[in-house]
C-alpha positions as CSV (number, residue, x, y, z in Angstrom):
1,M,5.1,-36.7,18.5
2,S,2.3,-35.6,15.9
3,A,-0.1,-38.5,16.2
4,I,-0.7,-38.1,20.3
5,L,-1.2,-34.1,19.9
6,S,-4.8,-34.8,18.2
7,A,-7.8,-33.5,20.5
8,D,-9.7,-36.6,18.7
9,D,-7.2,-39.1,20.3
10,L,-7.4,-37.9,24.3
11,N,-8.9,-41.9,24.9
12,D,-6.2,-43.2,26.7
13,F,-3.9,-42.5,30.0
14,I,-0.3,-42.5,29.5
15,S,1.9,-41.5,32.6
16,P,4.4,-38.9,31.9
17,G,7.6,-40.0,30.8
18,V,10.5,-40.3,33.2
19,A,12.6,-36.9,31.6
20,C,9.7,-34.8,32.3
21,I,10.1,-31.7,33.9
22,K,7.2,-30.5,34.8
23,P,8.3,-29.9,38.2
24,I,5.7,-32.2,40.6
25,E,7.2,-31.2,43.5
26,T,7.1,-28.0,44.9
27,L,7.6,-25.9,47.8
28,P,6.4,-27.2,51.3
29,A,3.3,-25.8,52.4
30,A,3.4,-22.9,54.0
31,K,3.2,-22.8,58.1
32,P,1.3,-20.8,60.2
33,E,2.9,-17.9,61.4
34,D,4.7,-18.0,64.5
35,N,5.5,-14.4,66.4
36,S,6.7,-16.2,69.5
37,N,10.3,-16.2,68.2
38,A,11.3,-13.5,65.3
39,Y,15.1,-14.7,65.2
40,E,14.8,-17.8,65.4
41,V,17.5,-19.8,63.0
42,T,16.3,-22.3,60.9
43,T,17.2,-24.4,57.6
44,E,17.2,-23.7,54.3
45,E,15.7,-27.1,53.9
46,K,12.4,-25.6,56.0
47,V,12.1,-22.4,54.1
48,A,8.4,-22.4,53.5
49,A,6.4,-21.2,50.5
50,S,4.0,-18.5,50.6
51,Q,0.4,-20.8,49.3
52,P,-0.9,-23.2,49.1
53,P,1.1,-25.1,45.0
54,P,-1.5,-24.8,42.2
55,P,-2.6,-27.4,40.7
56,A,0.1,-28.7,38.6
57,S,-1.0,-28.1,34.7
58,I,1.1,-28.5,31.0
59,S,1.0,-26.7,28.2
60,L,2.5,-26.8,24.7
61,T,5.2,-24.7,25.8
62,D,6.6,-27.1,28.6
63,C,6.5,-29.6,26.4
64,L,8.8,-27.5,23.8
65,A,11.2,-27.1,26.8
66,C,11.4,-30.5,27.5
67,S,13.8,-33.4,26.4
68,G,11.6,-35.7,27.2
69,C,8.1,-37.1,26.2
70,V,4.6,-35.4,25.3
71,T,2.1,-37.1,26.6
72,S,-1.4,-37.5,25.1
73,A,-2.9,-38.3,28.9
74,E,-3.2,-34.1,28.9
75,A,-6.0,-32.7,27.5
76,M,-3.8,-29.1,28.0
77,L,-2.3,-29.5,25.6
78,V,-4.2,-29.4,23.4
79,S,-7.4,-27.2,24.8
80,L,-5.7,-23.8,23.2
81,Q,-5.1,-25.1,19.9
82,S,-8.6,-27.7,19.1
83,H,-11.6,-26.4,16.8
84,T,-13.4,-25.6,20.4
85,E,-11.2,-23.3,20.4
86,V,-11.9,-21.8,18.0
87,L,-15.3,-21.8,18.7
88,T,-15.5,-20.9,21.4
89,T,-13.3,-18.0,21.1
90,L,-15.8,-17.0,18.1
91,D,-18.6,-17.3,20.3
92,T,-16.5,-15.1,23.0
93,Y,-15.9,-12.0,20.7
94,R,-17.5,-9.8,17.9
95,S,-15.7,-9.7,14.9
96,L,-13.6,-6.0,13.8
97,R,-14.5,-5.1,10.1
98,T,-12.1,-1.9,10.0
99,P,-9.2,-1.9,12.2
100,W,-7.4,0.7,10.8
101,A,-9.8,2.8,11.5
102,A,-8.5,2.4,15.8
103,H,-5.9,5.3,15.9
104,N,-8.6,7.9,14.5
105,G,-10.2,7.3,17.8
106,T,-12.6,4.4,16.8
107,S,-13.6,1.9,19.9
108,N,-11.9,-1.8,19.0
109,G,-14.9,-3.3,22.5
110,T,-18.3,-3.8,20.4
111,T,-22.1,-4.8,22.0
112,N,-23.5,-7.7,22.9
113,G,-26.6,-7.7,21.0
114,I,-27.6,-10.9,23.1
115,N,-27.4,-9.8,27.1
116,G,-26.3,-6.1,26.6
117,Q,-22.5,-6.1,28.0
118,H,-19.5,-5.1,26.6
119,V,-17.7,-7.1,25.0
120,E,-13.6,-7.0,23.0
121,G,-13.7,-7.3,19.7
122,K,-11.0,-9.4,17.7
123,L,-10.3,-9.8,14.2
124,F,-10.2,-13.2,12.7
125,V,-8.1,-14.0,10.2
126,A,-7.3,-17.3,8.8
127,S,-4.7,-19.0,6.8
128,V,-4.7,-21.8,4.8
129,S,-1.5,-24.3,3.4
130,P,-1.8,-26.0,-0.4
131,Q,-1.0,-29.5,1.4
132,T,-5.0,-29.1,3.9
133,R,-6.7,-28.3,0.6
134,A,-5.1,-31.4,-0.9
135,S,-6.0,-33.4,2.0
136,L,-9.6,-32.4,1.5
137,A,-10.3,-32.2,-2.2
138,A,-8.9,-35.9,-2.6
139,V,-11.1,-36.2,-0.1
140,F,-14.6,-34.9,-1.3
141,G,-13.0,-35.6,-5.4
142,V,-13.4,-31.8,-5.9
143,S,-10.4,-30.2,-7.0
144,E,-7.9,-28.1,-5.0
145,A,-9.1,-25.3,-5.7
146,A,-12.4,-25.7,-5.4
147,A,-11.6,-27.0,-1.5
148,G,-10.0,-23.5,-1.0
149,N,-12.9,-22.2,-2.2
150,M,-15.0,-24.2,0.5
151,I,-12.5,-23.6,3.4
152,A,-12.6,-19.9,2.7
153,Q,-17.1,-20.6,2.0
154,L,-16.8,-22.0,5.6
155,L,-14.7,-19.4,7.7
156,S,-16.1,-16.5,5.8
157,G,-18.5,-17.3,4.3
158,P,-22.6,-16.8,4.9
159,S,-23.4,-20.3,5.2
160,G,-20.6,-21.4,6.9
161,L,-18.9,-20.4,10.5
162,Q,-20.5,-16.7,11.6
163,S,-24.5,-18.4,10.4
164,G,-24.7,-21.1,13.8
165,G,-22.7,-18.3,16.3
166,H,-23.6,-16.2,19.2
167,N,-21.9,-13.3,17.8
168,G,-21.9,-13.7,14.3
169,S,-18.3,-13.6,14.1
170,D,-16.5,-15.3,11.2
171,F,-13.0,-14.6,9.7
172,T,-12.5,-11.1,8.1
173,W,-9.3,-12.9,6.1
174,V,-8.7,-16.3,4.2
175,I,-4.7,-16.1,3.6
176,D,-3.5,-18.4,0.8
177,T,0.0,-19.7,2.7
178,N,1.6,-19.6,-1.2
179,A,1.5,-16.0,-1.7
180,V,3.8,-16.4,2.2
181,R,5.6,-19.3,0.8
182,E,7.2,-17.0,-1.8
183,A,9.1,-14.5,0.1
184,C,10.0,-18.0,2.8
185,L,11.8,-19.5,-0.7
186,V,13.1,-16.5,-1.8
187,A,14.6,-14.7,1.7
188,A,15.7,-18.6,1.5
189,A,17.6,-17.9,-1.9
190,D,19.4,-15.1,-0.2
191,E,20.3,-16.8,3.1
192,V,22.2,-20.4,1.1
193,A,24.1,-17.0,-0.9
194,T,25.1,-15.4,2.3
195,A,26.2,-18.5,3.5
196,L,28.3,-19.2,0.7
197,S,29.7,-16.3,0.7
198,S,30.6,-15.7,4.5
199,E,34.2,-16.3,5.2
200,T,32.5,-17.1,8.6
201,S,30.2,-20.0,7.3
202,N,32.4,-22.7,8.2
203,A,33.7,-21.3,11.0
204,P,33.2,-22.2,14.5
205,S,30.6,-21.5,16.1
206,E,30.8,-19.3,18.9
207,P,29.7,-21.6,22.7
208,G,25.9,-21.4,22.7
209,S,25.4,-19.1,20.1
210,G,24.4,-22.1,17.4
211,G,21.0,-20.9,16.2
212,A,21.3,-16.8,17.3
213,I,19.2,-15.0,15.0
214,N,22.3,-12.5,14.1
215,T,24.8,-15.7,13.0
216,T,25.2,-17.2,9.7
217,P,23.6,-20.8,9.1
218,K,27.1,-23.0,7.8
219,A,27.0,-26.1,5.4
220,P,25.2,-27.8,4.6
221,I,22.2,-25.3,5.5
222,L,19.3,-27.4,6.8
223,T,15.6,-26.7,6.0
224,S,13.8,-25.1,9.9
225,A,10.0,-25.5,8.1
226,C,8.8,-28.7,10.3
227,P,8.5,-28.1,13.5
228,G,9.1,-31.6,14.3
229,W,12.4,-31.8,12.7
230,I,12.7,-28.2,14.1
231,C,12.3,-29.7,18.3
232,Y,14.1,-33.2,17.3
233,A,17.2,-31.3,16.2
234,E,16.5,-29.0,19.8
235,K,16.5,-31.2,21.8
236,T,18.6,-34.8,20.9
237,H,21.4,-32.6,18.4
238,P,22.1,-29.6,19.7
239,Y,25.5,-29.3,17.2
240,V,23.7,-29.3,14.0
241,L,21.5,-26.4,15.5
242,P,24.4,-23.7,13.6
243,H,23.6,-26.3,10.6
244,L,19.7,-25.0,10.5
245,S,18.2,-22.2,8.0
246,R,16.8,-18.3,10.6
247,M,13.5,-19.0,8.0
248,K,10.3,-18.6,9.7
249,S,8.0,-20.8,8.1
250,P,4.5,-19.5,6.2
251,Q,2.8,-20.3,9.3
252,A,5.0,-18.0,11.3
253,L,6.1,-15.8,9.4
254,T,2.2,-15.1,7.9
255,G,1.6,-14.0,11.6
256,T,4.1,-12.1,11.9
257,L,3.3,-9.7,8.8
258,L,-0.2,-9.8,10.1
259,K,0.2,-8.4,13.1
260,S,3.2,-6.6,13.0
261,V,1.4,-3.8,10.4
262,L,-2.1,-4.4,12.2
263,A,0.1,-3.1,16.0
264,H,2.5,-0.8,13.8
265,R,1.2,1.1,10.8
266,F,-2.5,0.6,12.0
267,N,-2.3,0.7,16.3
268,V,-4.5,-2.5,16.6
269,P,-3.0,-4.5,19.7
270,P,-1.7,-7.9,18.9
271,S,-3.8,-9.4,21.7
272,Q,-6.9,-8.2,19.1
273,I,-5.5,-10.1,16.4
274,W,-6.4,-13.9,16.4
275,H,-5.0,-15.9,13.8
276,L,-5.8,-19.4,12.6
277,A,-3.3,-21.7,10.6
278,I,-5.1,-24.3,8.7
279,M,-2.1,-26.7,8.8
280,P,-1.2,-30.7,7.5
281,C,1.1,-31.1,10.9
282,F,0.1,-31.3,14.4
283,D,3.7,-29.8,14.7
284,K,2.6,-27.3,13.7
285,K,0.8,-26.2,17.2
286,L,4.1,-26.2,19.2
287,E,5.6,-24.1,17.0
288,A,2.8,-21.7,17.3
289,S,3.9,-22.1,20.8
290,R,7.6,-21.4,20.6
291,S,8.1,-17.7,22.7
292,E,10.5,-17.1,19.7
293,L,7.5,-16.9,17.5
294,T,5.6,-14.0,19.9
295,S,4.7,-10.1,20.0
296,S,8.0,-9.6,21.8
297,V,10.2,-10.0,18.9
298,W,9.6,-7.0,16.4
299,L,7.3,-5.1,19.4
300,P,9.4,-3.5,21.7
301,S,8.6,-3.7,25.4
302,H,7.6,-0.2,25.5
303,D,5.5,-0.4,23.3
304,S,4.0,-3.7,24.7
305,V,1.9,-3.1,28.5
306,Q,0.9,-6.9,28.1
307,D,2.5,-10.7,27.7
308,P,4.0,-11.5,24.4
309,V,1.1,-12.6,22.4
310,R,2.2,-15.1,19.5
311,D,2.0,-15.0,16.2
312,T,-0.2,-17.5,15.9
313,D,-2.5,-18.7,18.1
314,C,-4.2,-21.9,17.3
315,V,-3.4,-24.1,14.8
316,I,-5.8,-26.8,13.7
317,T,-5.7,-29.9,10.9
318,A,-8.2,-31.2,7.6
319,R,-9.5,-33.3,10.3
320,E,-9.9,-30.8,13.0
321,L,-11.6,-28.8,10.5
322,L,-14.2,-31.8,9.6
323,H,-14.5,-31.7,13.5
324,L,-14.7,-27.5,13.1
325,A,-17.6,-27.5,10.7
326,A,-19.9,-30.5,11.8
327,A,-19.5,-29.2,15.6
328,R,-21.7,-26.1,13.8
329,G,-24.2,-29.0,12.4
330,I,-22.8,-27.7,8.8
331,K,-21.8,-30.4,6.0
332,F,-18.7,-29.1,4.1
333,A,-19.6,-30.7,1.5
334,S,-22.1,-28.7,0.7
335,L,-20.4,-25.4,1.0
336,P,-20.6,-23.5,-1.7
337,R,-17.3,-24.4,-4.4
338,T,-17.2,-20.9,-6.2
339,P,-14.7,-17.6,-4.9
340,L,-17.0,-15.6,-1.6
341,P,-18.3,-12.6,-4.0
342,S,-16.1,-9.3,-3.6
343,S,-18.4,-6.8,-2.2
344,Q,-17.5,-9.0,0.4
345,R,-14.2,-8.8,0.1
346,T,-12.5,-6.8,3.3
347,P,-9.0,-5.2,1.2
348,F,-5.8,-5.3,3.5
349,P,-5.3,-1.8,5.4
350,D,-2.4,-1.4,2.8
351,P,-2.4,-1.1,-1.3
352,K,0.5,-3.2,-1.8
353,L,0.6,-5.6,0.9
354,D,-3.3,-6.4,-0.2
355,A,-1.7,-7.2,-3.4
356,F,0.8,-9.8,-2.2
357,L,-1.7,-11.0,-0.2
358,F,-4.7,-11.4,-2.0
359,P,-3.4,-12.1,-5.5
360,P,-6.0,-11.6,-9.1
361,S,-5.2,-15.1,-9.4
362,R,-4.4,-18.2,-7.8
363,R,-1.1,-19.8,-7.7
364,K,0.0,-23.1,-8.8
365,N,1.1,-25.3,-5.4
366,Q,4.3,-26.4,-7.8
367,T,6.1,-29.3,-10.1
368,P,6.1,-33.1,-8.9
369,E,9.7,-32.0,-9.1
370,A,10.0,-29.5,-6.2
371,G,8.3,-31.8,-3.5
372,P,5.0,-31.9,-1.9
373,S,6.5,-30.0,1.1
374,G,7.0,-26.3,-0.3
375,G,10.0,-26.3,-2.5
376,Y,12.6,-24.9,-1.1
377,L,15.5,-27.1,-2.8
378,Y,13.8,-27.0,-6.1
379,H,13.6,-23.1,-5.3
380,I,17.5,-22.4,-3.9
381,L,18.2,-25.0,-6.8
382,H,16.8,-23.6,-10.2
383,T,18.1,-19.8,-9.0
384,Y,21.5,-21.0,-9.1
385,Q,20.4,-22.6,-12.6
386,A,19.5,-19.1,-13.4
387,Q,22.9,-17.2,-12.3
388,N,24.8,-20.6,-14.7
389,P,24.3,-20.7,-18.0
390,G,24.4,-23.6,-19.6
391,S,23.9,-25.5,-16.4
392,K,21.7,-29.2,-15.6
393,V,20.1,-30.8,-12.4
394,V,21.5,-34.3,-12.3
395,V,19.3,-36.3,-10.0
396,K,20.6,-39.7,-7.7
397,Q,17.9,-42.0,-6.0
398,G,18.8,-42.7,-2.6
399,R,19.2,-45.5,-0.6
400,N,14.9,-44.9,-0.5
401,T,12.8,-43.5,-2.2
402,D,12.6,-40.2,0.9
403,V,15.9,-39.5,0.5
404,V,16.7,-38.2,-3.4
405,E,20.5,-36.1,-4.5
406,F,20.6,-33.7,-6.6
407,A,24.1,-32.0,-8.1
408,L,23.9,-28.6,-10.6
409,V,26.7,-29.4,-13.1
410,R,27.7,-27.7,-16.3
411,G,30.4,-30.3,-18.5
412,Q,32.6,-32.1,-15.6
413,E,32.5,-29.2,-12.9
414,T,29.4,-29.3,-10.4
415,I,28.6,-25.9,-9.5
416,I,26.7,-27.2,-5.9
417,K,25.3,-30.4,-4.2
418,M,21.3,-30.9,-2.1
419,A,20.1,-33.0,-0.6
420,R,16.1,-33.8,0.6
421,Y,15.7,-36.2,3.3
422,Y,12.5,-36.6,4.5
423,G,11.3,-39.2,7.3
424,F,12.8,-39.4,11.1
425,R,14.4,-43.2,10.3
426,N,17.0,-40.9,7.3
427,I,17.2,-37.9,8.9
428,Q,18.5,-39.5,12.0
429,N,21.0,-41.1,9.1
430,L,21.6,-37.4,8.1
431,V,22.2,-35.9,11.9
432,R,24.4,-39.0,12.6
433,R,27.3,-37.6,10.0
434,L,26.8,-34.5,11.0
435,K,27.8,-35.2,14.2
436,P,31.8,-34.0,14.8
437,A,33.9,-36.6,15.0
438,K,35.8,-36.9,17.8
439,I,39.0,-36.5,18.9
440,S,41.0,-39.1,20.3
441,K,43.6,-38.8,23.2
442,M,45.7,-41.7,21.9
443,P,49.0,-40.6,20.7
444,G,49.9,-40.5,17.1
445,A,45.7,-40.7,16.2
446,K,44.5,-39.5,12.9
447,V,40.7,-37.0,12.9
448,G,39.4,-37.5,9.3
449,G,36.1,-39.3,7.2
450,S,35.2,-42.5,8.6
451,R,36.4,-45.4,6.0
452,K,34.7,-48.3,4.6
453,A,36.4,-51.4,5.4
454,N,37.7,-51.5,1.6
455,G,39.3,-48.0,2.3
456,A,36.4,-46.5,0.7
457,A,35.5,-42.7,1.9
458,I,32.2,-43.1,3.3
459,E,29.9,-40.7,1.5
460,T,29.3,-37.7,3.7
461,V,26.5,-34.9,4.0
462,K,28.9,-32.5,4.1
463,D,29.6,-32.1,0.7
464,F,25.8,-30.9,0.3
465,T,25.2,-27.1,0.6
466,Y,22.0,-26.9,1.5
467,V,19.1,-30.3,2.5
468,E,15.0,-30.1,3.0
469,V,14.7,-32.0,5.9
470,M,11.0,-33.1,6.5
471,A,9.9,-35.2,9.7
472,C,6.7,-37.0,7.3
473,P,7.8,-40.1,4.9
474,G,6.6,-38.7,1.7
475,G,6.6,-34.9,2.5
476,C,3.9,-32.7,4.6
477,T,1.6,-34.0,2.5
478,N,0.7,-36.9,4.1
479,G,1.3,-34.9,7.6
480,G,-0.2,-36.3,11.6
481,G,-2.6,-34.0,10.5
482,Q,-4.5,-34.9,7.1
483,V,-7.2,-37.3,6.5
484,K,-5.7,-40.6,7.0
485,V,-7.2,-44.0,4.3
486,G,-8.8,-45.5,6.9
487,E,-11.3,-42.4,7.8
488,V,-12.8,-41.5,4.4
489,D,-15.5,-44.2,4.2
490,A,-16.9,-42.5,7.4
491,I,-16.3,-39.1,6.5
492,R,-17.7,-39.6,3.0
493,A,-21.3,-41.2,4.8
494,Y,-21.7,-38.1,7.3
495,E,-21.0,-35.7,3.8
496,G,-23.5,-37.7,2.0
497,V,-20.9,-38.4,-0.8
498,Q,-20.9,-40.7,-2.9
499,A,-16.8,-42.6,-3.3
500,E,-15.3,-41.8,-7.3
501,N,-14.4,-44.9,-9.6
502,G,-10.9,-46.8,-8.0
503,D,-11.3,-44.8,-5.2
504,V,-9.5,-47.4,-2.7
505,V,-11.7,-49.2,-1.0
506,A,-10.5,-51.7,1.8
507,S,-12.3,-53.1,5.2
508,K,-8.8,-52.9,7.0
509,P,-6.2,-51.0,5.2
510,G,-2.9,-50.8,5.2
511,P,0.5,-49.5,4.4
512,K,-0.6,-50.4,0.9
513,E,-3.7,-49.0,0.8
514,Q,-2.9,-45.5,2.9
515,K,0.6,-45.7,0.1
516,E,-2.2,-45.3,-2.6
517,W,-4.0,-43.1,-0.7
518,Q,-1.2,-40.7,-0.4
519,G,-0.9,-40.9,-4.3
520,R,-4.3,-39.0,-4.6
521,V,-3.2,-36.3,-2.2
522,D,-0.1,-35.8,-4.2
523,E,-2.3,-35.8,-7.4
524,A,-4.9,-33.3,-6.2
525,Y,-2.2,-30.8,-4.6
526,F,0.3,-31.0,-7.8
527,S,-2.9,-30.2,-10.1
528,G,-3.7,-27.2,-8.6
529,S,-4.7,-24.9,-11.4
530,E,-4.5,-20.6,-11.4
531,D,-8.5,-20.2,-11.4
532,E,-9.6,-16.6,-11.5
533,V,-10.2,-15.2,-8.4
534,D,-13.1,-11.8,-8.6
535,F,-11.8,-9.3,-5.6
536,D,-12.9,-6.0,-6.8
537,G,-9.3,-4.2,-7.4
538,D,-7.7,-6.6,-9.7
539,Q,-6.6,-3.9,-12.3
540,E,-4.9,-2.2,-9.3
541,M,-3.2,-5.1,-7.4
542,Q,-2.0,-6.3,-11.3
543,D,-0.1,-2.2,-12.0
544,A,0.4,-2.5,-8.8
545,G,3.0,-5.8,-9.8
546,V,1.0,-8.7,-8.0
547,N,1.8,-11.4,-10.0
548,G,5.6,-10.9,-9.2
549,T,7.3,-10.7,-12.8
550,N,6.1,-6.9,-14.0
551,G,8.6,-4.8,-15.0
552,H,11.6,-7.9,-14.5
553,S,13.4,-9.3,-16.8
554,D,13.2,-12.8,-17.0
555,E,17.0,-13.3,-15.5
556,D,15.3,-12.1,-12.0
557,V,12.1,-14.9,-12.3
558,V,12.6,-18.5,-10.6
559,N,9.3,-20.3,-10.7
560,G,7.4,-17.9,-11.8
561,I,8.8,-15.6,-8.4
562,S,10.1,-12.6,-9.3
563,R,13.6,-12.3,-6.3
564,R,13.6,-8.2,-6.5
565,Y,8.7,-8.4,-6.6
566,I,9.5,-10.1,-3.0
567,Q,12.4,-8.1,-1.8
568,D,11.0,-4.8,-2.7
569,V,7.6,-5.9,0.1
570,L,9.9,-7.2,2.6
571,A,12.1,-3.5,2.2
572,H,8.3,-2.9,2.6
573,W,7.0,-3.5,4.9
574,S,10.1,-3.4,7.4
575,A,9.4,0.4,6.3
576,I,6.4,1.2,7.2
577,T,6.8,-0.9,10.7
578,G,10.5,0.3,11.9
579,V,11.1,-3.5,12.4
580,S,14.2,-4.6,11.1
581,T,14.1,-7.7,7.9
582,Q,16.1,-9.9,10.2
583,N,13.5,-9.6,13.2
584,L,10.8,-9.5,10.9
585,V,11.9,-12.6,8.9
586,Y,14.5,-14.9,10.7
587,T,14.1,-16.5,14.2
588,S,16.0,-18.6,15.9
589,Y,16.6,-21.8,17.9
590,R,17.7,-23.1,21.2
591,R,19.8,-26.2,22.9
592,V,16.9,-27.9,24.8
593,E,19.4,-29.6,28.2
594,S,17.7,-31.5,30.7
595,D,17.9,-32.4,34.3
596,V,17.0,-36.1,33.9
597,G,19.6,-38.1,36.3
598,K,21.5,-36.1,37.6
599,K,21.6,-35.6,41.3
600,Q,19.8,-32.4,43.3
601,N,19.7,-31.6,47.3
602,D,17.2,-30.6,49.1
603,V,18.3,-27.0,49.3
604,E,19.4,-27.0,44.9
605,R,16.0,-28.4,44.4
606,V,14.1,-25.4,46.5
607,A,16.2,-22.9,45.0
608,G,15.7,-23.8,41.7
609,L,11.6,-23.8,42.0
610,A,12.1,-20.7,44.3
611,N,14.1,-19.2,41.6
612,T,11.6,-20.9,39.0
613,I,8.8,-18.7,40.0
614,G,10.8,-15.5,40.3
615,G,11.7,-15.8,44.3
616,G,15.3,-16.6,45.6
617,W,17.6,-15.0,48.6
């Protein structure tokens, strides 16, 4: 799914799969009205549409509702989420600098100084994943922190995108998703604790409620931060939906935080906030297109006069970020590797959230033991270890490097078991073992677990409390949007960067070279340091407890993250928006069904199409 969603690969033609639910059949063309017999009776098969059918088009949202194919032949799949769309939007709208002044009567419109026409302004904000920074750090031979500074200089600096745009627009805020990830980790740990303490966690789910936002996931709880895995589960294995964590990903949570606070507290319409996410994976474009991740969840219907606005408007990857710079004639390697000066920083209007989003020091990504995909399992496991003094973590390698099992033990007691499953080959084994056993109708048949030939029970994943699932082998640092080893030489040649000693050099890079290159990216990811950032108001941030440990005991802090501090931030967020934490932090899933292969007569087909466009009889 990931690789074919790149705009740069749209040079082929793949016919739509037979399972595509996007209707290529339409209602019959309208016929001229004949009033000679107003009482003429006709058959339902001859019902005419009111106007000629529009050209067929496919969007990312359509693909989310489809159990069939995703084709690279349709450029519409990426037309709204590409580096070209970023440039087009910047050239169409001016940047809003003081959006929180809107409620005092300040107009959100600006005047285009080039042609004198009035254009609506937008508040541009970007969020950057640490995996993306690691990929670019490996390409240009810099630290992960320096790569992050270069991205900020491109998006917000004087020598970046604003220097070549029609409106001089740039991004007001560039947010490190590590800050929001900490909230995701704490909320995920609380979710697991709630699920284990709930008597209904292992009870049968009600029909149709398996992925509802207000339900408690069943053990084993499966990570929900990977959109490729979520789409796969919704379309092919809906029986795992009750096991999915309801947590939003850092990308989604960042968009919800920004738009909900600015809309509820400072009266900035969500449509005037444009959130760009720079992620390691093309599937994140699919996540951004989900109807569950829009303003309809946190903005009451009576407050919204327009259609729901996506929490994340556009997603690009590390490769597309380089295309973005090249399209403006900017050599990414020439950008400053230092932070933007404090004089150019625009504080977030809410001081408490400003301290949370923009800490005075750069947080480390994680340790290698946490893995390259956010460290959900690692944080939850160590949260339980902090609650059980004297316990230790036992690690067991699975059938391959992408399957690892973890157990928290104290003496002979096993407190909790977890596992990590990366890559679709391993995911298929995971979901196969979660499939409910079929009840035999034969008299005397027994219902139970399968057994091996020697009589030993087959190991089951149902013994795990939590499983970290990611679609990409090797985790998120190996996402489909990351720079691949075969592209490194061309990028460095264009940027004028010399190869470093020890770099992989091969005329035709293969799996071995890609694996070695992946090691370089992982090294950059795990070696991120806590470099100081020169921001205005650093002391004020520290006084507010931005580092998450001020005034908190050691028992409350897990891997440098304070549970009480994060909960305080989430409670503050909910209070100033008037929206429940559940609607802000969690999401829902739904089973995707297909009508492919089902017989349907003309009456049913026309009725279905009429219902789709809001008609019927």
